[in-house]
N, C-alpha and C positions, 0 to 999 in steps of 0.2 A: 450478110452476117453483121450483127451490130458491133460497133466499136465502143470501147470503154476508155474514157479519158482518165488518166492517172490522177488519183487524189493525193494532194500533198500530205506528207507526214507531219502531224502537228508537233511543234516543239514542246519539249518537256516543261512542265510547270504551268501550262495554260489550263483554263477551265474546261470542264467536260462538255459545255454547250458550244457547238461549232456549226457554222453554215457549211454543210457538206456539199460535195459535187452532185450534179443531177443524176449521175450514175448511182451513187450511194443512196440518193433519195428514192430512186426506183426500187432499190432493195428494201428500204426502211418503211416507205409509206404504203399502207395497206391498199389505198385506192389504185396504185399502179403496180402493186406487188403481183397480182394475178397475171396481168398483161406481160410484165417483164419475165415472169417465170415461163409462160407459154412461149414467149419470143425466144428465150434462151434454152428451150427444151432441146436436149440432145447436143448442145454446144457448150457444155460446162467447161471445156478447156479454155474458152475465151475469157473466163473469169480469172483464170490462174495468173496471167500477166498483170492484171490490175491488182490482184491481192498481193502479189510479190512486190510490185513497184510501190504500192501504198504502205507496205510494212505489215500487212495482215495475213501473211502466209500461214501463220500458225492457227488460223481459224478455218473451220469447215465452211463450205458453201451454204449449208443450212443455217449456220450462225449468222452469216451475212444477210441471208434472205429473210430472216425473221423480222416481222413487222414490229416497229418500235415507236411509232407515233401515229397520230391521226391527222397529219397535215397534208396539204396539197402541194403542188409544185411551187418552188420558190420559197418554201417555208423553212425556217431555221430548225433543223432536226436535232434533237437531243441525243447525243451519242452515248451508247451504253458503255459501261466500264469494260465489258468483255471485248469491245471493238478497239481497245487501246493497243497500239503496236508494241512489239517487244522492245525493251530498252536497248540502247546501243551497247551497253556493257554493264558490269556490276557497279553499283552506286554505294556510296557511304551512307550511314544512317542520317547524317546531316542533310545530304542531298535528297534522300527520300522524304525527310520531313519537310524540306523546303518545297519539294514538288507537291506534296500532299496538302500543304496548308492552303494554297489558293483554291484547290479543288474542294476542300472542306468548306471554305468560306462561300464558294459559289453554290454548293449544294444547300447550305443553310439559307443563303439569300434566295435561291430559287424556291425552296420550300416555303419561306415566308411570303414570297410573291404569289405562289399558288394559293396559299391559305387566304391571303388578302383578296385575291380575285374571287375565290369561292365565297368569302364572306360578303363581298359586294354583290354577287349574283343572288345569293340565297337569303341574305339578311339586309335588305336595303333600309329597313326601319332602324336597325342598329346604327348604320352609318349616318342616318339623318339625325339621330339623337346624340351624336358625338358633340361634346362640349369642350372648348379649349380650356386649358388648365388655368390660365391667368384670370379670365373672367370668373371662373368657378371659385378660385381662391379668393378673389376680391369679394364675391357674394358671401362666401363662408365667413370671411373676417367681419363683414358687416353684420351677419347674423349673430356671430358671437358677441359683438358689442351690443346688439339689440337685446340679447339675453341678459347681459349685465345691467343695461339700463332698466329693463323691466323688473328685475329682482330688486335693484336699488330703489326704484320708485315705489314698488309694493311695500317694502319695509319702511320707507320714509313717509309715505302718504297715509297708509292704513295701519301700520304697526307702531308708529310713534317715534321713529328715528333710531339713532345709534348712541350707545354709551358703553362704558366698561365699569359698571357699578353693581353687577349682580342682578339687575332688574331685567324686565322683559326686553328692554332696549339693548341689553347686552346679548340676548339671544339673537337679535336681528343680524348680528355679524355672521352667524352660522350659515344661513342660506346664501348670503352674498359671497362669502369666502369659498364655500363649497362649489358654487356654480363657477366662480372665477378660476378656482384651482383644478378641480376634478373634471370639469367639462371643457371650458374654453382653453385654458393653457395646456391642459393635457392633450386636447385635440390638435392644438398648434404644434406641440412637440411630436405628435405622431406623424404629422405631415411635413416635417422638415426634409426628409429624404425625397419627397415628391417635388420639391422646388426644382425648376430647370437649372438654376445656378449650381445645385448640388450634384448634377450629373457629370460635371467636368472638374478635373483637378483633384487635389487630395480630399480624401474622405474624413480625415481626422478633425478638421474644424467643424464639420457638420455633426460629427459624433459629440463633440464638446457642447455645441448648441443644443442638440437633442437632450443630452443629459442635464444641461443647465435649466432648460425649460421644465423638464420633468421634476427637477429638484425644487424649483420655485413653486410649481404646483403643489408639491408635497408639503412645502413650508406653509403655504396658505391653508392647506387642508388641516394641518396640525393646529394652527391658530383658530380655525373654525371649530375644531373639536374642543379646544380649551374653552371657547366661549359658551358652547352648549352645556358642557359639564359644569362650568362655573355657575351658570344660571340655574341648573337643576339643583346643585348643592345649596345655593343661596335660598332658593324657594322650597327646599325640602321635597323636591320631586324625585321619584325613583329614576334610576338610570337603566338603560339597556333592557327594556321590557317589551318594546314594540318591534314589529318586523322591520320597520325602517331603520331602527338603530342597529339591529343585527346585520342587515344587508349593508348599511353604510360602513360599519366597523370592519366587516369582512373585506369590503372593497379597499379600505385604507390599508389593512394589513397585507393584502395581496399586492397592492401598489408598492408598498415599502420593500417587500421581497423582490418584486420585479426590478426596482431600481438598483438594489444592492447586487442582484445577480447580473444585471446588464453592465454595471460599473466594473464588477470583478471579471466578467468574461471578455468585454470589448475594450476596456481602457487600461487595465493593469497588465504589466509585462509578463507575468508568470503564467498566464493562461495559454495553453498550447493551441495551435491552429485547429486541430481536429475537434477540440472541445468547443471552440467558437462556431465552427461549421455545424456541429451537432446541436448547439443551443439556440442558434439564430432562429429557426422556424418556431421553436417553443416561445422565444421572446416575442416574436411577431404575433403569435396566436394569443398569448396572455395580454398583450397590449390592447388588442381589439376587445378581448373579454372584459378587461378592466373598464374600458370606455362604456361598454354596454351596461355594466353594473353601476357605474357612476350615474348614467342617465336614469336608470331604474331607481336608484337611491334618491335622486333629486325629485323625481316625479312623486314617489311615495311620500317624501318629506313635505312637499307642497300640499298634497292631499291631506296628510295628517294635521298639518298646521291649520288648514281651513276647517277641518272638523272640530278641532279644539277651540278655535277662535270664534266660529260662527255657530255655536250650539244653540239649540232652542232655549229661549229664556235669558240668554246672556248677550245676545246681539240684537240690534234693531231689526235686521232682516236675517232670518236664518239661512243656512246654507242651501236647504232644499228649495228656497224661493229665488235662488241665483242672484244675490246682490252684486253690485258692480265690482266689489273686491274679489268675489268668487270668479267672475268672468275674467277679470284681469289676471288672476293667478292661474286659471286654467289655460289662458292663452300663453302665459309664461311656460307652463309645462309642455305645451305643444311646440313652442319654439325650441326648447331644450331637446326634445325628441327629434325634431327636424335637424338640428345641428349634429347630433350624434349619428343619425342615419347618413347624412351627407359626408361626414368624415369617414365612416365605414365604407361608403361607396368609393370615395377617393382612394382609400387604402386597397380596395379590391380591384381597381381598374389597372389592368396590366400595362397599358400604354404609358402610365404615369410613374412607373417604377424605375428606379435608377438602374441603368445597365451595370451589372457587376464587373464586366470585363473591362470597362473604362476606368475603373478605380486603380490608382497607383499605389494605394496603401490600404487596401481593404482590411488587412489584418494587422495594421500598425497599431500598437498600443500607445497610450498617452504618456506613461511614466517611464518608458525605457524602450529598448529595441529587443526584438526577438533574436534568439540564438539557435 
């Protein structure tokens, strides 16, 4: 007749994953489940002392003999919640919460571990394409500076330079300031919360930095709009007739509403927490939307400027013959598109998002304290 070694009663508050005794492994592992059941056939009473000593007397033999894992001998078996022994006595709500917290953390950690192992087994290519954040951020910053250098060289070398006198040189401020504000600085503001330094400590300084970068981008955008409207009015050119102008103005208006709503919801003291939690996904969505609209506006503006400047009969080499200026400006458009796509990829990557649980003042306003 087989002997069953008593399994120790697990202390309260430990995780659900335990290395059980070989006797319990025989009950749990399907490889040895059939043999154990045949071996103990007709001798069910021998299980009773083990169940009583281990604190599982409230469970039926069928519950104990149910297979719960696919492991072999010597493997750490995951104990089911139903195999937990009865508590020694009534517990207070604080004790129940204290005992449940490590279990919840372990279950979430085990789920993440299983998901990671499944991802490594099923998607090896995704793991190979993983890029560290710091090199990616350095490359993205260099790409933004390259975009600024290209648009400045285009306006300086082929468009006559810069001035503020109502001439065509005043118009040249428009593409430079728009690329600097609505694309480069706006993308930098969107990636503030992806910085590893922003994952620890108070969130309020990063809120202020995010809002300051966005406000600076908006100021450059307003100056760029003043430049283009001043040039049009001085040269008697109609305003707001092209698709580029409609798309650009809609993007700027949406950006202004986005900044005001974000400032009111996340930095002012009178906004209730439930409203911030409700508005946060909307703010994130429209942030990515505004970046896409900004990239589309810049590309359409570059194309429109090339069509007007390199028309047949007014340029040495027309646009359809692809002069050096057209090649240079087309490359500038591709660089802007690449910058926007990489920023959106960084925003969509879940591994680079700030853990909300680590924030000590996720809902802390700027100008006061909540009550």
